C-alpha positions, 0 to 999 in steps of 0.5 A: 897150483904148486910146482916144486921142480921141472925136469925131464925123466926117463921111466923104466919100461914096464910093458908086458906082452898083451894081445887081448885089447878090448876087454870089458869089465862085466856088469858086476864090476866098475871103475872108481874115478878120481875124486873131483878135486883131483880132476880140477885144474888146480892141484891140491898138493904142494908136492906136485912135480911138473915133468916132461917124460921122454916116453909115454907114461899113464895118466890117471885122469884120462886113463890114456898114455901121455905123448912124448913132450906132454907136461905131466904132474907127478902127484902123491895120491892116497886111494884109500877111502878108509883107515887101514894099516895098508893105507899109503899114498902112491905116485900118479901122473896126470896131464898138465899141458895139454890138459885132458878130460877125465875118463868116462866111467860107466855105472858098471862094466866098461872097457879096460883101458889099453894102458892097463892091458899092456903093463905088468900090474900089482892087484891087491884086493881089500874087504869092507874094513880095508884089510887085504884079502889077496894080491897078485902080480899079473900081466895086464892082459890077465887083469880081468880074470884076476879081478873076477877071481879076487872079487868073485862070489864067496870072497870077502873082498869088495874092491881091488887097487891096481898099481903099475908093478914096476914104478908102483904108481896107482892105476885104478880102483876096481870094485863090485858094482853092488857097493854104494857110489 
């Protein structure tokens, strides 16, 4: 694993007021987990930066917030699965020490992680040709209804990329369950 530097960082708070923890995705939607190569211990990027944030940050691997003192890798990650003018890499954090287990991702539905429900989010919906069909900035407690609206019947959108709005870190992909795995 290549690590270019070690530092302590302060991340601006992006918390929004959210009270509806425990929301669940309907069976018509599902999470897309990180690719296996990013879940393994060896990180495939020479641009990985080892950091020890002085406040919790969201880990993209386990979908939980870190604890103060945890070592995390800050990586550049491209969530697009196809070519698009919207294609771009985004930063993500993943636990380094202690290492975490990948989030369990059901075939459809599932709980919306608390880390998403308590932050300001940018939600971008894309069609099968990876062209943007809509976007919204929402409080995390509105993520479920936003995804249901953007991916609902009669829309061309097939999936949403969710980013933490303030720092721009990629959070998760939510897609229609009818898409092939």
